[in-house]
MDTraj code that builds the backbone (N, CA, C; nanometers):
import mdtraj as md
import numpy as np

residues = "UNK UNK UNK UNK UNK UNK UNK UNK UNK UNK UNK UNK UNK UNK UNK UNK UNK UNK UNK UNK UNK UNK UNK UNK UNK UNK UNK UNK UNK UNK UNK UNK UNK UNK UNK UNK UNK UNK UNK UNK UNK UNK UNK UNK UNK UNK UNK UNK UNK UNK UNK UNK UNK UNK UNK UNK UNK UNK UNK UNK UNK UNK UNK UNK UNK UNK UNK UNK UNK UNK UNK UNK UNK UNK UNK UNK UNK UNK UNK UNK UNK UNK UNK UNK UNK UNK UNK UNK UNK UNK UNK UNK UNK UNK UNK UNK UNK UNK UNK UNK UNK UNK UNK UNK UNK UNK UNK UNK UNK UNK UNK UNK UNK UNK UNK UNK UNK UNK UNK UNK UNK UNK UNK UNK UNK UNK UNK UNK UNK UNK UNK".split()
xyz = np.array([
    [-4.9018, 3.8870, 1.7840],
    [-4.9400, 3.8180, 1.9028],
    [-4.8377, 3.7063, 1.9239],
    [-4.7941, 3.6910, 2.0478],
    [-4.6950, 3.5891, 2.0833],
    [-4.7433, 3.5133, 2.2059],
    [-4.6946, 3.3887, 2.2192],
    [-4.7375, 3.3044, 2.3294],
    [-4.6160, 3.2445, 2.3987],
    [-4.5989, 3.2741, 2.5259],
    [-4.4964, 3.2079, 2.6060],
    [-4.5616, 3.0795, 2.6560],
    [-4.5151, 2.9670, 2.6023],
    [-4.5760, 2.8382, 2.6350],
    [-4.4907, 2.7671, 2.7397],
    [-4.5494, 2.7491, 2.8571],
    [-4.4844, 2.6710, 2.9630],
    [-4.5168, 2.5244, 2.9366],
    [-4.4120, 2.4424, 2.9290],
    [-4.4310, 2.3028, 2.8884],
    [-4.3198, 2.2176, 2.9475],
    [-4.3587, 2.1145, 3.0203],
    [-4.2643, 2.0194, 3.0785],
    [-4.1498, 2.0876, 3.1540],
    [-4.1845, 2.1836, 3.2347],
    [-4.0872, 2.2502, 3.3202],
    [-4.0026, 2.3563, 3.2534],
    [-4.0334, 2.3909, 3.1298],
    [-3.9563, 2.4927, 3.0588],
    [-4.0456, 2.5799, 2.9726],
    [-3.9817, 2.6498, 2.8793],
    [-4.0499, 2.7398, 2.7868],
    [-4.0199, 2.6919, 2.6450],
    [-4.1214, 2.6920, 2.5611],
    [-4.1064, 2.6498, 2.4225],
    [-4.0610, 2.7674, 2.3371],
    [-3.9527, 2.7467, 2.2639],
    [-3.9089, 2.8435, 2.1630],
    [-3.9012, 2.7726, 2.0288],
    [-3.9236, 2.8490, 1.9218],
    [-3.9123, 2.7936, 1.7874],
    [-3.7923, 2.8554, 1.7168],
    [-3.7313, 2.7779, 1.6306],
    [-3.6316, 2.8317, 1.5383],
    [-3.7073, 2.8642, 1.4105],
    [-3.7054, 2.9903, 1.3711],
    [-3.7860, 3.0362, 1.2577],
    [-3.7347, 2.9812, 1.1249],
    [-3.8291, 2.9477, 1.0390],
    [-3.7991, 2.8968, 0.9057],
    [-3.7966, 3.0097, 0.8033],
    [-3.8467, 3.1277, 0.8413],
    [-3.8537, 3.2433, 0.7517],
    [-3.7812, 3.3620, 0.8136],
    [-3.7434, 3.4557, 0.7279],
    [-3.6749, 3.5758, 0.7745],
    [-3.7683, 3.6580, 0.8629],
    [-3.7163, 3.7182, 0.9671],
    [-3.5789, 3.7071, 1.0138],
    [-3.5545, 3.5714, 1.0808],
    [-3.4428, 3.5106, 1.0431],
    [-3.4089, 3.3783, 1.0948],
    [-3.3576, 3.3888, 1.2377],
    [-3.3800, 3.2852, 1.3142],
    [-3.3326, 3.2794, 1.4519],
    [-3.4395, 3.2193, 1.5417],
    [-3.4136, 3.2228, 1.6705],
    [-3.5054, 3.1679, 1.7707],
    [-3.6065, 3.2742, 1.8119],
    [-3.7286, 3.2281, 1.8428],
    [-3.8360, 3.3207, 1.8761],
    [-3.9391, 3.2530, 1.9663],
    [-4.0194, 3.3356, 2.0296],
    [-4.1379, 3.2895, 2.1000],
    [-4.2401, 3.2550, 1.9916],
    [-4.3136, 3.1452, 2.0043],
    [-4.4158, 3.1156, 1.9040],
    [-4.5171, 3.2296, 1.8941],
    [-4.5640, 3.2540, 1.7726],
    [-4.6634, 3.3584, 1.7536],
    [-4.6861, 3.3871, 1.6075],
    [-4.7627, 3.4900, 1.5826],
    [-4.7925, 3.5267, 1.4445],
    [-4.8957, 3.6368, 1.4389],
    [-4.9568, 3.6468, 1.3226],
    [-5.0519, 3.7545, 1.2972],
    [-5.1951, 3.7077, 1.3231],
    [-5.2770, 3.8014, 1.3648],
    [-5.4186, 3.7765, 1.3877],
    [-5.4899, 3.7909, 1.2533],
    [-5.5730, 3.6939, 1.2206],
    [-5.6510, 3.7002, 1.0970],
    [-5.7690, 3.7938, 1.1147],
    [-5.8136, 3.8527, 1.0040],
    [-5.9299, 3.9399, 1.0068],
    [-6.0494, 3.8632, 1.0622],
    [-6.1191, 3.9223, 1.1583],
    [-6.2361, 3.8599, 1.2182],
    [-6.2044, 3.7603, 1.3290],
    [-6.0782, 3.7490, 1.3671],
    [-6.0350, 3.6518, 1.4673],
    [-6.0017, 3.7239, 1.5982],
    [-6.0362, 3.6647, 1.7104],
    [-5.9992, 3.7233, 1.8388],
    [-5.8514, 3.6952, 1.8679],
    [-5.7936, 3.7757, 1.9549],
    [-5.6547, 3.7531, 1.9959],
    [-5.6383, 3.6158, 2.0596],
    [-5.7342, 3.5768, 2.1425],
    [-5.7263, 3.4486, 2.2121],
    [-5.7292, 3.3319, 2.1135],
    [-5.8172, 3.3397, 2.0149],
    [-5.8244, 3.2335, 1.9137],
    [-5.6950, 3.2297, 1.8331],
    [-5.6436, 3.3453, 1.7970],
    [-5.5184, 3.3518, 1.7201],
    [-5.4030, 3.2911, 1.7994],
    [-5.3981, 3.3173, 1.9286],
    [-5.2912, 3.2609, 2.0118],
    [-5.2979, 3.1087, 2.0124],
    [-5.4162, 3.0549, 2.0306],
    [-5.4314, 2.9081, 2.0309],
    [-5.3978, 2.8496, 1.8937],
    [-5.4445, 2.9154, 1.7881],
    [-5.4189, 2.8680, 1.6512],
    [-5.2697, 2.8700, 1.6186],
    [-5.2032, 2.9814, 1.6464],
    [-5.0608, 2.9933, 1.6151],
    [-4.9779, 2.8931, 1.6948],
    [-5.0125, 2.8734, 1.8218],
    [-4.9405, 2.7745, 1.9034],
    [-4.9528, 2.6363, 1.8408],
    [-5.0732, 2.6006, 1.8006],
    [-5.0966, 2.4696, 1.7399],
    [-5.0234, 2.4579, 1.6068],
    [-5.0324, 2.5616, 1.5242],
    [-4.9699, 2.5582, 1.3915],
    [-4.8182, 2.5445, 1.3992],
    [-4.7549, 2.6095, 1.4963],
    [-4.6087, 2.6102, 1.5018],
    [-4.5498, 2.5013, 1.5894],
    [-4.6215, 2.4585, 1.6929],
    [-4.5626, 2.3647, 1.7901],
    [-4.6395, 2.2339, 1.8054],
    [-4.7573, 2.2262, 1.7465],
    [-4.8470, 2.1116, 1.7590],
    [-4.9092, 2.1003, 1.8985],
    [-4.8873, 2.1984, 1.9842],
    [-4.9410, 2.1929, 2.1201],
    [-5.0770, 2.2610, 2.1276],
    [-5.1640, 2.2040, 2.2092],
    [-5.2866, 2.2714, 2.2479],
    [-5.2503, 2.3534, 2.3716],
    [-5.2929, 2.4781, 2.3754],
    [-5.2558, 2.5633, 2.4877],
    [-5.3772, 2.6129, 2.5625],
    [-5.3573, 2.6302, 2.6922],
    [-5.4550, 2.6956, 2.7783],
    [-5.3962, 2.8300, 2.8163],
    [-5.4623, 2.9369, 2.7756],
    [-5.4141, 3.0714, 2.8072],
    [-5.4353, 3.0988, 2.9552],
    [-5.3271, 3.1380, 3.0243],
    [-5.3327, 3.1625, 3.1684],
    [-5.3392, 3.3098, 3.2026],
    [-5.2656, 3.3902, 3.1258],
    [-5.2528, 3.5305, 3.1624],
    [-5.2084, 3.6120, 3.0419],
    [-5.2447, 3.7367, 3.0422],
    [-5.1924, 3.8330, 2.9470],
    [-5.0697, 3.8952, 3.0123],
    [-4.9552, 3.8883, 2.9461],
    [-4.8339, 3.9468, 3.0043],
    [-4.8300, 4.0971, 2.9800],
    [-4.8350, 4.1375, 2.8526],
    [-4.8161, 4.2783, 2.8194],
    [-4.8363, 4.2953, 2.6699],
    [-4.8489, 4.4203, 2.6250],
    [-4.8534, 4.4530, 2.4819],
    [-4.7265, 4.5303, 2.4467],
    [-4.6609, 4.4889, 2.3404],
    [-4.5344, 4.5478, 2.2972],
    [-4.5572, 4.6192, 2.1647],
    [-4.5135, 4.7465, 2.1565],
    [-4.5489, 4.8263, 2.0394],
    [-4.4375, 4.9153, 1.9867],
    [-4.3149, 4.8953, 2.0303],
    [-4.2060, 4.9787, 1.9804],
    [-4.2013, 4.9702, 1.8271],
    [-4.1937, 5.0841, 1.7596],
    [-4.1934, 5.0815, 1.6130],
    [-4.0803, 4.9988, 1.5514],
    [-3.9719, 4.9769, 1.6256],
    [-3.8592, 4.9020, 1.5687],
    [-3.8518, 4.7575, 1.6196],
    [-3.9592, 4.7054, 1.6783],
    [-3.9554, 4.5700, 1.7362],
    [-3.9519, 4.4612, 1.6296],
    [-3.9982, 4.4899, 1.5082],
    [-4.0007, 4.3933, 1.3992],
    [-3.9393, 4.4608, 1.2761],
    [-3.8287, 4.4060, 1.2209],
    [-3.7631, 4.4709, 1.1081],
    [-3.8457, 4.4708, 0.9789],
    [-3.9504, 4.3908, 0.9730],
    [-4.0309, 4.3821, 0.8505],
    [-4.1310, 4.4955, 0.8387],
    [-4.1895, 4.5345, 0.9512],
    [-4.2900, 4.6403, 0.9538],
    [-4.3242, 4.6724, 1.0991],
    [-4.3957, 4.7808, 1.1204],
    [-4.4379, 4.8154, 1.2562],
    [-4.5495, 4.7200, 1.2959],
    [-4.5250, 4.6409, 1.3988],
    [-4.6247, 4.5469, 1.4493],
    [-4.6424, 4.5670, 1.5991],
    [-4.7605, 4.5364, 1.6452],
    [-4.7917, 4.5380, 1.7883],
    [-4.8144, 4.3936, 1.8288],
    [-4.7572, 4.3531, 1.9417],
    [-4.7758, 4.2162, 1.9875],
    [-4.8388, 4.2135, 2.1262],
    [-4.9479, 4.1407, 2.1362],
    [-5.0088, 4.1085, 2.2645],
    [-4.9513, 3.9746, 2.3045],
    [-4.8909, 3.9671, 2.4226],
    [-4.8208, 3.8452, 2.4642],
    [-4.8993, 3.7747, 2.5743],
    [-4.9278, 3.6481, 2.5491],
    [-4.9970, 3.5628, 2.6456],
    [-4.8990, 3.4651, 2.7100],
    [-4.9317, 3.4240, 2.8310],
    [-4.8634, 3.3131, 2.8970],
    [-4.9622, 3.1973, 2.8948],
    [-4.9145, 3.0799, 2.8537],
    [-5.0026, 2.9647, 2.8392],
    [-4.9320, 2.8376, 2.8847],
    [-5.0105, 2.7352, 2.9108],
    [-4.9544, 2.6025, 2.9348],
    [-4.9862, 2.5169, 2.8133],
    [-4.8884, 2.4334, 2.7757],
    [-4.9049, 2.3494, 2.6582],
    [-4.9311, 2.2050, 2.6934],
    [-5.0103, 2.1391, 2.6077],
    [-5.0400, 1.9971, 2.6229],
    [-5.0267, 1.9312, 2.4864],
    [-4.9784, 1.8066, 2.4877],
    [-4.9666, 1.7325, 2.3631],
    [-4.8224, 1.7018, 2.3312],
    [-4.8000, 1.6612, 2.2062],
    [-4.6658, 1.6253, 2.1601],
    [-4.6032, 1.7434, 2.0877],
    [-4.4883, 1.7881, 2.1337],
    [-4.4181, 1.9017, 2.0763],
    [-4.3545, 1.8617, 1.9434],
    [-4.3970, 1.9282, 1.8354],
    [-4.3454, 1.9006, 1.7010],
    [-4.3358, 2.0325, 1.6258],
    [-4.2211, 2.0593, 1.5625],
    [-4.2062, 2.1799, 1.4805],
    [-4.2929, 2.1665, 1.3559],
    [-4.3716, 2.2705, 1.3293],
    [-4.4614, 2.2700, 1.2135],
    [-4.4673, 2.4099, 1.1537],
    [-4.5279, 2.4216, 1.0378],
    [-4.5587, 2.5483, 0.9727],
    [-4.4331, 2.6342, 0.9581],
    [-4.4277, 2.7494, 1.0251],
    [-4.3151, 2.8428, 1.0133],
    [-4.1966, 2.8054, 1.1015],
    [-4.2067, 2.6982, 1.1777],
    [-4.0995, 2.6586, 1.2697],
    [-4.0087, 2.5548, 1.2040],
    [-3.8809, 2.5897, 1.1937],
    [-3.7809, 2.4954, 1.1425],
    [-3.7541, 2.3875, 1.2465],
    [-3.7453, 2.4293, 1.3714],
    [-3.7293, 2.3364, 1.4831],
    [-3.7923, 2.3987, 1.6064],
    [-3.8078, 2.3169, 1.7090],
    [-3.8704, 2.3620, 1.8320],
    [-3.7988, 2.2943, 1.9486],
    [-3.7887, 2.3665, 2.0593],
    [-3.7157, 2.3118, 2.1737],
    [-3.7697, 2.3696, 2.3033],
    [-3.7570, 2.2917, 2.4090],
    [-3.7921, 2.3386, 2.5424],
    [-3.6647, 2.3927, 2.6068],
    [-3.6723, 2.5145, 2.6584],
    [-3.5601, 2.5763, 2.7285],
    [-3.5969, 2.5930, 2.8754],
    [-3.5083, 2.5527, 2.9631],
    [-3.5263, 2.5764, 3.1059],
    [-3.5140, 2.7262, 3.1309],
    [-3.5930, 2.7777, 3.2248],
    [-3.5819, 2.9209, 3.2559],
    [-3.4511, 2.9516, 3.3283],
    [-3.3806, 2.8481, 3.3707],
    [-3.2531, 2.8685, 3.4397],
    [-3.1349, 2.8718, 3.3438],
    [-3.1547, 2.8240, 3.2198],
    [-3.0440, 2.8248, 3.1243],
    [-3.0456, 2.9536, 3.0435],
    [-2.9350, 2.9811, 2.9787],
    [-2.9257, 3.0996, 2.8952],
    [-3.0001, 3.0717, 2.7653],
    [-3.0877, 3.1647, 2.7273],
    [-3.1624, 3.1491, 2.6035],
    [-3.0694, 3.1783, 2.4850],
    [-3.0981, 3.1202, 2.3693],
    [-3.0179, 3.1526, 2.2511],
    [-3.0484, 3.2965, 2.2093],
    [-2.9682, 3.3525, 2.1182],
    [-3.0028, 3.4856, 2.0661],
    [-3.1434, 3.4803, 2.0043],
    [-3.2241, 3.5803, 2.0352],
    [-3.3628, 3.5823, 1.9916],
    [-3.3880, 3.6956, 1.8929],
    [-3.4808, 3.6728, 1.7992],
    [-3.5176, 3.7759, 1.7023],
    [-3.6233, 3.8679, 1.7634],
    [-3.6522, 3.9741, 1.6888],
    [-3.7491, 4.0747, 1.7309],
    [-3.7087, 4.1293, 1.8686],
    [-3.8045, 4.1567, 1.9541],
    [-3.7775, 4.2034, 2.0904],
    [-3.8041, 4.0917, 2.1911],
    [-3.7877, 3.9675, 2.1467],
    [-3.8251, 3.8540, 2.2306],
    [-3.7355, 3.8356, 2.3525],
    [-3.6124, 3.8846, 2.3479],
    [-3.5285, 3.8803, 2.4683],
    [-3.5888, 3.9705, 2.5772],
    [-3.6365, 4.0863, 2.5387],
    [-3.7027, 4.1777, 2.6327],
    [-3.8309, 4.1148, 2.6871],
    [-3.9080, 4.0518, 2.6000],
    [-4.0324, 3.9888, 2.6430],
    [-4.0038, 3.8790, 2.7454],
    [-3.9040, 3.7952, 2.7172],
    [-3.8711, 3.6883, 2.8126],
    [-3.8149, 3.7447, 2.9431],
    [-3.7415, 3.8539, 2.9349],
    [-3.6925, 3.9206, 3.0569],
    [-3.8115, 3.9679, 3.1409],
    [-3.9111, 4.0278, 3.0758],
    [-4.0318, 4.0718, 3.1465],
    [-4.1071, 3.9523, 3.2048],
    [-4.1136, 3.8437, 3.1298],
    [-4.1817, 3.7223, 3.1766],
    [-4.1145, 3.6670, 3.3019],
    [-3.9817, 3.6607, 3.3020],
    [-3.9097, 3.6082, 3.4185],
    [-3.9323, 3.6965, 3.5410],
    [-3.9365, 3.8282, 3.5214],
    [-3.9673, 3.9198, 3.6323],
    [-4.1099, 3.8973, 3.6820],
    [-4.2022, 3.8781, 3.5888],
    [-4.3418, 3.8542, 3.6241],
    [-4.3555, 3.7268, 3.7069],
    [-4.2832, 3.6235, 3.6710],
    [-4.2887, 3.4971, 3.7471],
    [-4.2476, 3.5176, 3.8920],
    [-4.1499, 3.6046, 3.9140],
    [-4.1000, 3.6297, 4.0497],
    [-4.1910, 3.7229, 4.1288],
    [-4.2400, 3.8275, 4.0649],
    [-4.3100, 3.9333, 4.1367],
    [-4.4613, 3.9343, 4.1174],
    [-4.5084, 3.8687, 4.0119],
    [-4.6507, 3.8706, 3.9730],
    [-4.6982, 4.0115, 3.9368],
    [-4.6032, 4.0999, 3.9042],
    [-4.6376, 4.2352, 3.8594],
    [-4.6167, 4.2431, 3.7094],
    [-4.7152, 4.2996, 3.6397],
    [-4.7025, 4.3130, 3.4943],
    [-4.5957, 4.4171, 3.4619],
    [-4.5341, 4.4085, 3.3437],
    [-4.4323, 4.5078, 3.3065],
    [-4.4907, 4.6495, 3.3049],
    [-4.4069, 4.7456, 3.3305],
    [-4.4482, 4.8854, 3.3293],
    [-4.4324, 4.9429, 3.1900],
    [-4.5191, 5.0374, 3.1518],
    [-4.5075, 5.0993, 3.0190],
    [-4.3707, 5.1635, 2.9978],
    [-4.3264, 5.1542, 2.8748],
    [-4.1995, 5.2169, 2.8355],
    [-4.2307, 5.3348, 2.7452],
    [-4.1481, 5.4368, 2.7500],
    [-4.1769, 5.5535, 2.6646],
    [-4.1021, 5.5447, 2.5355],
])
top = md.Topology()
chain = top.add_chain()
for i, resn in enumerate(residues, 1):
    res = top.add_residue(resn, chain, resSeq=i)
    for name in ("N", "CA", "C"):
        top.add_atom(name, md.element.get_by_symbol(name[0]), res)
traj = md.Trajectory(xyz[None], top)
């Protein structure tokens, strides 16, 4: 599960503290017995110190090669963040990126996710399934 956090006119990305190293959308794994929505709020808080309000479900990503560690499925939410942005837990650092600037190289399939997010912002149409 991943969360695109809109905050202070930009998008929050974290620099990962664990392999695979690099920049990523905040997120993580859902705990047993936990809802996706609760996991999204928890992971956002754990990694960025922000409280988030979930606005929309963007899409579910399930390509078997999206995560080099194992086959994972990610449900991606769009949220707004409130509070003081601080890197915590699995985040080595955290930064706000303008949607107009070039994003740094991203791990996993997060470049594709952000590309879909930017299209969604313009068209309000959810991404189409990929084969």
